[in-house]
C-alpha positions, 0 to 999 in steps of 0.5 A: 190833245191840249195839256189841260185837256189831258190833265183833266182826263187823267185826273178824272180817272183818279178823282173818285179815289182821291175824294174818298182816300182817307175819309172815315167810315169808308170801306176798302181799308184802313180809314187813316194812317199808314206809311208811304215811301217817296224815293226820288233819284237826284237833285241835279234837276231842280224839279224834284226838290222844288216841286215834286216832293212838296207837291206830293207831300201836300196832297198826301196830307190833304187826303190822309192827315195821319199818313206818314211819308218816308222820303229819300233822295238818292243823289244819282246813286243807285246803290244808295237808292237800293239802301233807301228802299230797304230802309223804308220797307224795314220801317214799315212802308206800305206803298213805294213811290219810286222814281229810279236812278237806274230803271233796269237796276230798280227791278231788284227794289220791286222784287224786294217790295213784292216779297213783302206784298208792298205795291210799287208806283213807278213815278216819272221814270219807268222801272223796267223788267219788273212787276210794277203796279202803276206808272205815272209820267208824261208821254216821254217820246212826245217830249223828245218829238216836241223838242225836235219839231220845235227846233226844226221849225225854228231853224227853218224860220231862220232860213236854214234847211240843212246843217249839223245839230249837236245832240246832247242826250240825258243819262244813259241809266235813265229810261226816259232819256232813251225815250226822249232820244227816240222821240227826238230822232223821229222829228230830226232824222227826216228833217234835212238836218244831221245829228252829231256825233255818231253814235249819240252822246248820253250825258253821265248823271244828267250833270250840266258840267258833263254837258258843258265839257262835251259841248266844248269838245264839239265846238273844238271839233266842228268849229264855232260855225260848224253847227246850226242848233243844239238838241239838249235833252233838259234844261241842265244840259242846255245850260251847260251847252250854252255856257260852253258856247258863250265861253267860245264867243258864239253869238248869237247862240244857235237855237237850243232845246231844253226840258223841265221849265226850270226858272233859269231856263225860262230866264234864258228863253226870255233873254234869248239864249235858249230857244225852248223848254218842255213844260211838264206840269208837275202838280198833276203828276205829283197829285195823281201819284199821291192819290194813287198811293193813298188808294193803294194804302187802302187796298183799292185798285184804281183802273186806267185804260192805258198800259205801258210795257216795261219788258215784263208786264203791261203796266197800268199807266197814267200819262200826261201831255207835255207842252213846248214853251218858247218866248211867245207863250211863257205868260200863257204856260208857266206864269198862267199855271203859277209855276213862277211869277213874273217877278221871279222871272223878271229880275233886274238882269232880265228887265229889258228882255221881259219888257220886250217879251211882253211880260211886263 
């Protein structure tokens, strides 16, 4: 299924909700007003502050001009997120939209919310072992599978059929990182290539500097020519790995994966340092979360025909389809969707590369 088709299908499930969410005179709850808490996990990944937050806030205001949004970012600190959730509930939040720092530890936040009859939407990352009301994300195993498949295909295009792939996973406390890892292994384990090291390395807090230090160690252990590619779970870890390879004088940089379609990553892709990223359209995800939050504020219960088990319950879920981005389809994906303009991508440092890639 194409990303656009998946977006259309899932959006259709909520369109009626969004259209009526805060119109006066509708039945099913208060016509206006109310408090929605948006709790995001960190700012290491640029998407949260640059895309998710403003998109979510804009959609809520479009649907419910009188609604108040209580916003917090935990800066990768689970204890801080717990305190932020408690503060939001004490401040009268009637719906929690929670992207957890730690998917397991966040169960305590859900329990607290439930004790106050406040519904919880698990946003982007799945909260585990808790009675979550809804889950909105992407098919995260498919993200890892796309990364692995695209990497293997590129290596085979280069004439390689075996060799070591350095695997740099995401944060060990992020359930999505485990799903990316599972999906990646489904593509890599039968490919003829070998992932190193064993056991798998997970990057503390998703920090690029941690990925860079790890990659430096792998280069020292394997040698500059001792690996054929790098599986990096997101663009931040990819950037750290690429910095380590560049500093070691590795040219060209072996094919390296990423995720989140960060601007710096798109520029690295255009310039040839990073081979691919995974584009997850932030607007449909944020819009659907906002539509659902406003609907729950009214006391409505939108339905979906898909569930994801989180260890405690089968959570009603809305899952969008991710898309691989390489140099060949930058214009047809992130530029076409107006995530970035050609001018933003093609700064003076990338002018020659952009021309060669057909962007200018």
